[in-house]
MARLOSE-185454 format. One line per 8 residues: number of its first residue (from 1); for each residue x, y, z negated of N, C-alpha, C. Coordinates in steps of 0.02 Angstrom, whole numbers, plus 50000, padded with zeros to 5 digits. Atoms other than C-alpha are relative to their C-alpha. Layout:
<sites>
NUM	X/Y/Z/X/Y/Z/X/Y/Z; ...
</sites>
This chain:
<sites>
1	49944/50018/49957/49282/51738/49674/49976/49996/50073; 50016/50004/49929/49289/51742/49863/50010/49929/50026; 49992/50064/49967/49285/51597/49984/50074/49989/50017; 49932/50018/49978/49450/51506/50011/50004/50006/50075; 49993/49989/49928/49510/51560/50183/50010/49934/50037; 49984/50062/49964/49579/51390/50231/49943/49950/49997; 50059/50043/50002/49427/51295/50170/49948/50024/50051; 50046/49972/49950/49324/51413/50277/50019/49978/50070
9	49977/50023/49934/49431/51365/50428/49980/49927/50011; 50019/50070/49996/49387/51184/50388/49925/49991/49993; 50073/50001/50004/49202/51231/50376/49976/49969/49934; 50018/50024/50066/49195/51193/50190/49991/50061/49955; 50011/49946/50048/49120/51311/50061/50036/49984/49935; 49961/50013/50060/49241/51324/49916/50029/50066/49975; 49976/49938/50027/49284/51468/49801/50076/50000/49993; 49928/49993/50009/49461/51533/49794/50016/50008/49926
17	49978/49990/50069/49562/51537/49634/50050/50056/49994; 49951/49946/49999/49673/51680/49686/50019/50017/50071; 49977/49978/49934/49768/51758/49830/50074/49984/50008; 49930/50014/49985/49932/51712/49914/50041/50064/49992; 49957/49942/50011/50072/51830/49860/50034/50023/50063; 49966/49982/49937/50143/51828/50036/49953/50033/50050; 50045/49976/49947/49993/51854/50150/49933/50025/49975; 50062/49979/50034/49850/51893/50026/49940/49957/50019
25	50057/50044/49985/49742/51750/50096/49970/49973/49936; 50034/50031/50057/49612/51689/49971/50011/49925/50003; 49982/50071/49999/49662/51514/49919/49969/49963/49941; 50022/50043/50055/49592/51371/49816/50062/49968/49969; 49942/50023/50038/49710/51307/49682/49983/49936/49962; 50015/50058/50041/49729/51148/49581/49977/50020/49930; 50024/50065/49975/49641/51061/49504/49949/50008/50056; 50045/49993/49943/49547/51032/49667/49927/49993/49982
33	50072/50001/50012/49360/51063/49669/49962/49963/50055; 50032/50035/49944/49323/50979/49836/49996/49925/49988; 50007/50072/50008/49262/50800/49844/50058/49962/50031; 49943/50033/49969/49405/50757/49961/50067/50018/49967; 49942/49982/50040/49527/50832/49835/50051/50045/50036; 49955/49955/49965/49602/50953/49960/50002/50068/49965; 49992/49932/50023/49669/51121/49904/50057/50032/50040; 49957/49966/49952/49775/51253/49989/50051/50048/49970
41	49950/49958/50030/49889/51339/49865/50019/49978/49931; 49976/50019/50066/49983/51330/49701/50042/50057/49973; 49954/49953/50032/50074/51440/49575/50070/49971/50000; 49931/50022/49997/50262/51430/49596/50025/49982/49930; 49973/50024/50064/50347/51330/49457/50074/50019/49992; 49929/49983/50006/50521/51398/49492/50009/50063/49958; 49987/49941/50040/50556/51577/49440/49943/50050/49999; 50044/49942/49994/50421/51694/49502/49931/49990/49970
49	50065/50013/50028/50260/51610/49444/49942/50026/50041; 50053/49972/49959/50162/51685/49589/49966/49944/50041; 50037/50047/49959/50030/51597/49695/50019/50007/50073; 49986/50000/49929/50067/51547/49874/49955/49951/50035; 50041/50045/49960/49964/51468/50011/50043/49947/50032; 49966/50056/49969/50009/51307/50098/50050/50020/50054; 49952/49981/49948/50091/51393/50249/50064/50032/49974; 49942/49963/50025/50213/51485/50135/50039/49964/49945
57	49965/50031/50056/50266/51358/50005/50070/49976/50019; 49934/50024/49983/50412/51284/50102/50049/50058/50009; 49954/49944/49989/50487/51451/50156/50014/50036/49934; 49987/49968/50065/50464/51527/49982/50049/49957/49959; 49956/50044/50039/50545/51375/49900/50072/50002/50024; 49933/50006/49971/50692/51368/50019/50038/50065/50001; 49964/49938/49986/50734/51549/50055/49995/50053/49945; 50006/49951/50054/50671/51647/49905/50020/49970/49932
65	49982/50032/50063/50692/51522/49763/50065/49960/50006; 49940/50042/49989/50841/51430/49842/49990/49931/49969; 50017/50064/50029/50755/51270/49792/49964/49958/50052; 50038/50041/49953/50629/51151/49873/49928/49993/49975; 50070/50005/50021/50441/51118/49870/49987/49953/49942; 50013/50047/50055/50453/50970/49751/50015/50031/49932; 49986/49964/50062/50527/51085/49619/49950/50055/49987; 50040/49940/50010/50424/51241/49648/49925/49987/50005
73	50071/50012/49990/50257/51168/49704/49986/49924/49996; 50006/50073/50006/50245/50991/49634/49931/49972/50013; 50067/50027/49990/50056/50975/49644/49986/49991/50075; 50009/50006/49927/50049/51011/49831/50047/49947/50029; 49953/50050/49975/50205/50906/49860/49974/49930/49984; 50027/50065/50018/50125/50761/49765/49940/49981/50042; 50060/50014/49961/49962/50777/49860/50017/49983/50072; 49985/50011/49929/50034/50792/50035/50050/49944/50010
81	49950/50053/49994/50182/50676/50005/49970/49931/49990; 50032/50065/50012/50079/50535/49930/49950/49983/50055; 50047/50011/49945/49949/50559/50066/50035/49974/50062; 49962/50022/49941/50079/50540/50204/50028/49930/49990; 49970/50066/50012/50168/50392/50125/49947/49946/49998; 50053/50050/50004/50008/50300/50082/49967/49987/50067; 50031/50008/49934/49935/50332/50254/50042/49955/50044; 49956/50040/49957/50086/50258/50342/49999/49927/49979
89	50003/50069/50024/50086/50103/50232/49934/49967/50020; 50065/50027/49982/49900/50079/50262/49994/49987/50075; 50005/50007/49927/49916/50106/50450/50037/49938/50024; 49959/50053/49973/50055/49983/50478/49984/49931/49972; 50018/50064/50029/49982/49849/50366/49929/49978/50019; 50068/50016/49982/49809/49852/50442/49998/49941/50049; 50007/50058/49956/49761/49685/50518/49957/50015/50061; 50044/49983/49944/49639/49773/50634/50036/50040/50055
97	49962/49961/49952/49776/49870/50725/50042/49955/50045; 49957/50036/49954/49864/49807/50880/50073/50017/49986; 49930/49985/50010/50054/49792/50866/50022/50060/50043; 49975/49942/49963/50136/49957/50914/49948/50053/50013; 50052/49950/49987/49972/50053/50913/50016/50064/49962; 49986/49934/50028/49977/50239/50873/49945/50021/49951; 50052/49975/50044/49885/50331/50735/49947/50038/50039; 50052/49961/49968/49722/50418/50777/50013/50074/49992
105	49992/49927/50003/49699/50605/50794/49998/50025/49928; 50005/49979/50069/49646/50626/50612/50063/49983/49961; 49940/50021/50035/49796/50528/50548/50060/50042/50023; 49945/49959/49973/49916/50625/50662/49998/50070/49970; 50007/49934/50030/49846/50787/50593/50023/50000/49927; 49979/50005/50070/49875/50730/50413/50076/49997/49995; 49927/50005/50001/50055/50682/50451/50032/50066/50022; 49975/49935/49978/50082/50847/50543/49997/50050/49943
113	50007/49953/50056/50019/50941/50390/50057/49990/49950; 49943/50013/50045/50150/50856/50281/50064/50027/50029; 49938/49977/49968/50289/50893/50406/50005/50076/50001; 49999/49927/49997/50240/51076/50423/50004/50032/49931; 50007/49969/50065/50202/51111/50241/50056/49983/49951; 49953/50023/50051/50329/51009/50143/50070/49986/50029; 49935/50018/49975/50470/50930/50242/49994/49974/50072; 49948/49950/50010/50557/50981/50349/49975/50072/49996
121	50029/49934/50003/50438/51131/50353/49994/50033/50068; 50014/49971/49934/50367/51233/50496/50055/50047/50024; 49948/49954/49979/50509/51360/50494/50059/49963/50032; 49948/50040/49968/50630/51220/50540/49974/49965/50063; 50028/50036/49943/50512/51131/50660/49991/50045/50062; 50022/49958/49944/50453/51277/50767/50056/50019/50049; 49948/49981/49952/50621/51333/50841/50028/49941/50039; 49969/50059/49970/50664/51154/50889/49951/49953/50035
129	50050/50046/49973/50500/51075/50943/50002/49997/50076; 49998/49999/49926/50528/51126/51125/50050/49949/50028; 49954/50051/49976/50666/50995/51134/49965/49934/50014; 50040/50060/49987/50529/50863/51137/49961/50007/50065; 50045/49999/49942/50423/50816/51286/49937/50039/49982; 50058/49957/50014/50278/50939/51299/49936/49962/49985; 50060/50040/50013/50152/50798/51291/49994/49978/49927; 49998/50024/50068/50201/50763/51110/49979/50051/49948
137	50012/49948/50049/50159/50929/51028/49964/50059/50031; 50027/49935/49979/50071/51096/51037/50008/50047/49942; 49996/49949/50052/50080/51258/50939/49930/50025/49986; 50067/49978/50021/49921/51296/50842/50007/50067/49965; 49996/49932/50028/49908/51483/50812/49940/50016/49956; 50062/49985/50036/49733/51474/50737/49997/49970/49930; 50007/50037/50063/49752/51349/50595/50022/50041/49940; 49973/49959/50054/49858/51463/50486/49999/50074/50018
145	50001/49933/49970/49808/51623/50575/50009/50058/49953; 49997/49943/50046/49779/51741/50429/50068/50004/49965; 49935/50002/50035/49943/51684/50349/50057/50025/50044; 49949/49976/49955/50037/51743/50503/50052/49948/50019; 49953/50055/49985/50119/51573/50530/49970/49953/50052; 50020/50048/49949/50112/51449/50673/50008/49929/49972; 50001/50070/50022/50081/51262/50651/50021/49956/50057; 49979/50047/49949/50173/51128/50749/49956/49938/49996
153	50048/50056/50000/50033/51005/50791/50027/49943/50043; 49972/50057/49964/50102/50835/50840/49944/49953/50022; 50048/50046/49971/50003/50720/50952/50009/49930/49970; 49991/50069/50023/49969/50539/50901/50059/49965/50033; 49945/50033/49964/50096/50487/51034/50069/50018/49972; 49936/49983/50033/50233/50575/50934/50018/49949/49947; 49989/50044/50057/50210/50453/50791/50008/49928/50021; 49983/50068/49982/50292/50300/50863/50019/49961/49938
161	49981/50041/50057/50341/50155/50752/50062/50026/49966; 49938/49976/50029/50516/50224/50728/49991/50067/49966; 50008/49934/50032/50461/50402/50692/49959/49994/49935; 50037/50009/50062/50335/50342/50564/50045/49975/49944; 49952/50021/50051/50478/50257/50472/50035/50061/49971; 49963/49942/50023/50568/50423/50463/49955/50050/49963; 50047/49959/50039/50413/50518/50405/49991/49967/49931; 50004/50036/50063/50397/50383/50272/50060/50017/49956
169	49941/49984/50039/50576/50418/50217/49998/50071/49974; 50007/49931/50024/50543/50605/50208/49952/50004/49941; 50049/50000/50055/50390/50576/50100/50028/49966/49938; 49971/50036/50057/50481/50450/49991/50052/50043/49964; 49949/49958/50030/50623/50572/49963/49969/50057/49960; 50033/49944/50035/50508/50717/49916/49966/49974/49936; 50034/50027/50059/50409/50606/49796/50051/49978/49948; 49948/50019/50047/50568/50536/49719/50030/50061/49966
177	49975/49937/50028/50633/50714/49695/49950/50029/49950; 50052/49975/50045/50467/50764/49617/50003/49962/49934; 49997/50040/50061/50481/50620/49493/50059/50020/49957; 49940/49981/50038/50657/50671/49443/49990/50065/49962; 50006/49933/50029/50605/50850/49406/49938/50009/49956; 50063/49992/50036/50430/50826/49337/49974/49934/49973; 50021/50068/50018/50427/50649/49271/49950/49998/49942; 50047/50000/50056/50332/50696/49113/49929/50019/50021
185	50066/49978/49977/50187/50761/49219/49972/49956/50056; 50018/50040/49942/50173/50621/49346/49925/49982/50001; 50070/50022/50004/50002/50563/49286/49952/50054/50023; 50044/49945/49979/49928/50736/49319/50017/50026/50069; 49978/49973/49935/50029/50778/49475/49979/49956/50058; 50012/50047/49946/49991/50622/49576/49926/49985/50008; 50071/50014/49989/49817/50609/49653/49987/49927/50015; 50007/50070/49981/49849/50428/49705/50038/49958/49949
193	49968/50038/50054/49883/50313/49557/50041/49942/50026; 49959/50055/49974/49951/50176/49670/50071/50023/50013; 49933/49975/49986/50099/50288/49715/50042/50003/49936; 49963/49996/50064/50144/50303/49530/50040/49937/49988; 49966/50063/50011/50197/50120/49535/50072/50002/50025; 49933/50000/49971/50347/50155/49645/50039/50064/49987; 49965/49936/50010/50391/50332/49589/50066/49994/49962; 49935/50005/50034/50525/50284/49461/50055/49971/50045
201	49951/50029/49954/50611/50176/49592/50020/50049/50054; 49983/49950/49950/50601/50315/49721/50045/50054/49969; 49956/49954/50034/50679/50432/49593/50071/49974/49996; 49933/50031/50002/50825/50311/49573/50031/49997/50069; 49976/50000/49930/50839/50297/49763/50027/50069/50019; 49977/49932/49986/50853/50486/49776/50066/50014/49964; 49940/49989/50039/50987/50485/49640/50058/49957/50023; 49947/50045/49976/51085/50351/49734/50012/49940/49956
209	49992/50055/50046/51060/50222/49597/49973/49934/50028; 50025/50060/49967/50973/50099/49713/49993/50014/50073; 50007/49992/49928/50963/50068/49899/49933/49972/50025; 50063/50030/49979/50798/49975/49900/49956/49991/49938; 50046/50012/50055/50650/49921/49793/50006/49928/49976; 50005/50069/50025/50640/49770/49679/49937/49969/50029; 50057/50034/49970/50523/49641/49753/49938/50004/49957; 50058/49998/50044/50412/49644/49599/49965/50068/50003
217	50029/49932/49996/50387/49834/49609/49964/50008/50066; 50028/49993/49933/50356/49828/49795/49935/49961/50007; 50059/50043/49995/50233/49684/49783/49941/50029/49961; 50053/49971/50041/50136/49769/49643/49968/50060/50036; 50025/49941/49964/50121/49929/49745/49958/49979/50060; 50035/50020/49939/50069/49842/49906/49935/49963/49983; 50060/50036/50020/49945/49729/49819/49946/50049/49975; 50047/49949/50024/49866/49880/49734/49966/50035/50058
225	50029/49968/49941/49838/49955/49906/49967/49950/50047; 50029/50050/49957/49775/49791/49977/50043/49980/50058; 49953/50013/49945/49932/49764/50081/50051/49948/49979; 49952/50047/50029/50011/49614/49994/50041/49964/50053; 49963/50037/49948/50061/49532/50159/50058/50039/50028; 49946/49958/49974/50180/49677/50192/50062/49998/49957; 49945/50002/50047/50299/49628/50052/50068/49998/50036; 49930/49992/49978/50484/49673/50085/50008/50053/50053
233	49993/49952/49945/50446/49796/50226/50024/50068/49976; 49980/49935/50024/50465/49953/50120/50075/50002/49984; 49929/50004/50015/50636/49897/50060/50043/50006/50062; 49962/49997/49937/50695/49874/50238/50005/50071/50025; 49998/49932/49975/50648/50051/50282/50042/50045/49955; 49959/49959/50046/50727/50128/50126/50075/49989/50013; 49930/50013/49984/50890/50045/50180/50027/50043/50056; 49978/49952/49949/50894/50168/50324/50037/50059/49969
241	49965/49947/50035/50953/50293/50195/49957/50062/49991; 50036/49938/50014/50902/50464/50134/50002/50048/50059; 49999/49949/49947/50855/50607/50251/50058/50048/49990; 49949/49949/50008/50986/50741/50286/49977/50054/49951; 50017/49950/50050/50994/50880/50157/49971/50063/50031; 50022/49938/49969/50972/51028/50275/49938/49989/50042; 50063/50007/49963/50799/51057/50349/50012/49997/50075; 49986/50000/49928/50872/51094/50521/50026/49932/50023
249	49975/50066/49983/50964/50928/50519/49946/49947/49996; 50056/50047/50006/50807/50838/50463/49958/49999/50064; 50040/49998/49940/50718/50897/50620/50032/49957/50055; 49967/50040/49950/50848/50823/50737/49999/49926/49984; 50003/50070/50025/50853/50664/50633/49931/49970/50014; 50068/50024/49988/50663/50649/50646/49984/49994/50074; 50016/49999/49929/50649/50695/50829/50035/49944/50038; 49962/50052/49965/50781/50568/50880/50001/49935/49960
257	50004/50058/50044/50724/50434/50759/50008/49934/50037; 49998/50063/49963/50707/50300/50894/50072/49979/50013; 49930/50015/49985/50891/50312/50940/50037/49980/49937; 49966/50014/50063/50952/50318/50760/49979/49933/49971; 50026/50061/50031/50841/50177/50703/50026/49938/50034; 49979/50060/49963/50891/50056/50840/50072/49983/49985; 49930/50013/50013/51074/50076/50792/50012/49978/49928; 49990/50016/50071/51046/50045/50605/49961/49940/49977
265	50044/50053/50024/50908/49916/50590/49985/49952/50057; 50012/50049/49948/50887/49755/50685/49927/49982/50007; 50070/50018/49999/50705/49730/50639/49959/50055/49966; 50039/49947/50030/50581/49873/50612/49944/49972/49956; 50046/50040/50040/50498/49782/50468/49936/50037/49981; 50060/49964/50023/50381/49918/50407/49948/50004/50055; 50046/49990/49945/50305/49933/50580/49978/49935/50032; 50024/50063/49973/50276/49747/50609/49924/49995/49994
273	50071/50014/50006/50099/49693/50642/49989/49951/49942; 50014/50044/50056/50021/49612/50490/49950/49947/50023
</sites>
């Protein structure tokens, strides 16, 4: 097998497990072989059964399968979605962070990867990113170069307290959708066992059967992550409601999160200093 193209871009030696059906890039596939558990492609679970690289999973899911990444590419959705959701919870519950402080460059890159790859997806972000102040973003043509796709790289300053709440909601929705469609495989799909604690409740939230989390579920999840003092904050954010259905609408909703949030919530609980 050849070297995974994207691992090579990250300066990691890792054999590919196949090639992307869209761009022919060599890609590593699950189960991940890297110590950090990263991988860059997956076989489509919808109709076609072909392999796609990370830059093409959202567009293939939406425009060719008429579906979404959580249905067609549940392993990547689980990895990137749980990574984004867990990161936000950890960031805002850290006692070492100053109130209102922004994520670091590495954390901003991880959140950008979720936004570009899963929801709302780079094809929805790129035509609209220019509506933001130029200091908040840049277009990275090198990251996904061989795939022929651009990457909307968001600066740490983009991820304000309010926007992180909305990224949290996007991740929660994708993970809840994943649970609804692949609930029998959750143990193998989720790389972070702490996220499994809240998945059934997120599935019910996506279905409209609940508007928040039970305190016992929330406390168990937060305690497992070492964030017990944050109890009740996740429920407050989920009360903001589900993201819009259309990817284009999700972009506007995310970009203008500060305005929307201030009109719906009196206290940004998830983003309080712990």
